[in-house]
C-alpha positions in Angstrom: 29.1 272.4 70.1 30.1 275.8 71.5 32.3 275.9 74.6 29.9 277.6 77.2 32.7 278.0 79.8 34.9 279.8 77.3 32.1 282.0 76.2 31.4 283.0 79.8 35.1 283.6 80.4 35.4 285.7 77.3 32.4 287.9 78.4 33.9 288.3 81.9 37.4 289.2 80.5 35.8 291.6 77.9 34.0 293.4 80.7 37.1 293.6 83.0 39.5 294.7 80.2 37.1 297.4 78.9 38.0 299.3 82.1 41.6 299.6 80.7 40.5 301.6 77.7 42.3 305.0 77.8 45.2 303.4 79.7 48.7 303.3 78.2 50.6 300.3 76.7 53.8 299.6 78.5 55.1 297.0 76.0 54.3 294.2 73.7 56.6 291.1 73.3 56.5 287.8 71.6 58.5 284.7 72.6 58.8 281.5 70.7 61.0 278.4 71.4 60.3 274.9 70.1 56.6 274.2 70.6 56.1 277.0 73.1 55.2 280.6 72.4 53.8 283.5 74.3 52.5 287.0 73.4 52.5 289.5 76.2 50.8 292.9 76.3 51.6 295.1 79.4 49.1 297.9 80.2 49.8 300.5 82.8 47.4 301.0 85.6 46.5 304.0 87.6 45.7 304.7 91.3 42.4 302.9 91.1 43.6 300.0 88.9 46.8 297.9 88.9 48.9 297.5 85.8 48.1 294.2 84.0 49.7 291.8 81.6 47.8 289.8 79.0 49.5 286.5 78.4 48.5 284.7 75.3 49.9 281.2 74.8 49.4 278.7 72.0 49.3 281.6 69.6 47.9 280.6 66.2 48.2 284.1 64.6 48.7 287.7 65.5 49.2 290.9 63.7 50.6 294.1 65.1 50.6 297.5 63.4 52.4 300.0 65.6 53.6 303.6 65.5 57.3 304.2 65.4 57.4 304.3 69.2 55.0 302.8 71.7 55.7 305.5 74.2 52.5 307.3 74.8 50.5 304.6 73.0 47.1 304.3 74.7 44.4 301.7 74.5 41.4 303.2 72.6 39.5 299.9 72.6 40.2 296.4 74.0 38.0 293.4 73.5 38.0 289.6 74.0 35.8 287.2 72.0 35.7 283.5 71.4 36.7 281.8 68.1 34.8 278.6 68.4 35.9 275.4 66.7 33.6 274.1 64.1 31.0 276.0 62.1 29.8 278.6 64.6 30.2 282.2 63.5 33.3 284.1 64.3 33.5 287.8 65.1 34.0 290.3 62.2 37.6 290.4 61.1 38.7 287.1 62.6 38.9 285.2 59.4 41.2 288.0 58.0 43.7 287.1 60.7 43.3 283.3 60.7 41.9 280.9 58.1 39.4 278.5 59.6 40.1 274.8 59.3 39.0 271.5 61.0 42.2 271.2 63.2 41.6 274.5 65.1 40.6 274.3 68.8 38.4 277.0 70.5 40.5 280.1 70.6 40.5 283.5 72.3 40.4 286.5 70.0 41.9 289.7 71.4 41.7 293.1 69.7 43.4 296.2 70.9 43.4 299.5 69.1 44.7 303.0 69.7 47.6 304.6 67.8 48.5 301.0 67.2 46.5 297.9 66.3 46.9 294.3 67.6 44.8 291.3 67.0 45.7 287.8 68.2 44.1 284.3 68.3 45.4 281.9 71.0 44.4 278.8 72.9 45.1 280.3 76.3 44.5 283.8 77.7 45.6 284.8 81.2 45.3 288.3 82.6 47.5 289.0 85.6 48.4 291.9 87.8 51.8 293.3 86.8 54.5 293.5 89.4 
């Protein structure tokens, strides 16, 4: 059974984050300690939009291909989709990042591209305004 609330949230976040295409990446960091982990992506805002931070927790997989330096790295495209547990179809490319198995929960699938490329699958996705 698909998680309808998650599907709605993914669509809302996908729409909101698409407004940050063309903005610049301020930084990407990954933290892991014990059973806790967090992947953060900071995107610079502009006069009409605040800077934001994507917080991914319970990261099951991520892949980052970056240029030598992130300075000047912009977001060409940014999307959020659901990776539903069970047999429902996944977005293209998701199974290249993460092998599907019966123990996986519903996950958020985030893709960013520009002069770099980042894909991640995580249990929790929060978008906050950067301070």
